[in-house]
Every structure is written in C-alpha cells, then in structure tokens.
N, C-alpha and C positions, 0 to 999 in steps of 0.2 A: 602447467603448474596448477595445482588445486589450492585455493585459498582456504587455510584451516579455520578461518573465522566464519565462512559461509557454509552452512551444512549442506550436504548433498541431498537434494530433494527431487531427483529426476522423476518426471512423470507425475508430479504433484501440483495441485492448485491450492493456494492459500488465499483466503478472502478475509479482509479486515473491515469490519463495519466502521464507518466514519460519520460523525455528526458535527455540524457547525454549532459551536456554543452560542454564537450571536443570533442566528436566525432559525436554527433547528433543522436546516436542510440536511438530508441524509444521502449518503452514497457509499461506495465500497472501493477499497484499494485491493486490487487483485494481482497476485503474482502467480504466473504459470511457468513451472519448471519443465523443460523438455527433456528427452532422454539423453541429450548430450550434456546437460547441466546448465544450459543457457536459460535465462529468465526473460519473460515478456511481462511488461507492467501495463496495467489498465487502471485509470483513476478518473472516471467520468465525472463531470461537474466540478472539477478542481483545476484552477489555473496555477501557473508557476510551481508546479509539483516537483518536489525533490524527494525521491524515494531512497530510503536508507535500507539496503538489502540485508545488512547485518542485524539491524534492529528496526524493522518496518514500522513499529509503533512510534518511532522517533522521527518519522518522515514529516515533511512540511508541505504546505500548499495554501492556496487562496480559494475560499469559497466562491464558486461561480455564481451563486445567487446574490450574496450581499457584499462580497469582497473581503470579508474578515479572514485573518490568518489564524484565528483561534479554533482549530479543529481537534476534536477528540477522536482518537483512533482506538478502537476496542480490541479485544483479544481475538486471535486468529480462529477461523473456522476452516478446517481442512476438508476439501471436497474430493 
C-alpha cells in the first residue's frame, strides 16, 4: 500500500540544514529514498532524533554539542 501523504521520491536525496539555536552547532538531516520507495535517515550530531517523514522540518532532536532541543531545520536542498 502506498501512503498518499508521503510523496514518491524514489532515487532522490533530500538534505535539510539544521542549526542549534542555543550553541550555533550545524548539521544536516538527510533523507535518501531508494528505488523501492524506502527511506534511509541520517542526522549526525543529534541525539534522541525523531524524524517526521511527512513534514521533515517538524522533526525533533537533541543537539549533540550542548543538549538543547531547540533546533532550527531549514528548507530542503535536493541533491
């Protein structure tokens, strides 16, 4: 079954710039969609990450540098 709320992005990589508002540390939330429609998530430097595939900019996590939960997730860059 195909979820109508998650767009088909097979073979695409989406990268969202992330910056901690408390300490300024920067990282990236990366979603890689394979040809079958499955997604792999990578979010280095972030603990307790909860990725929202429907609205990735609404994802949450904890800064690995200072422990803050106040992360700003920017607009997608498609690679």
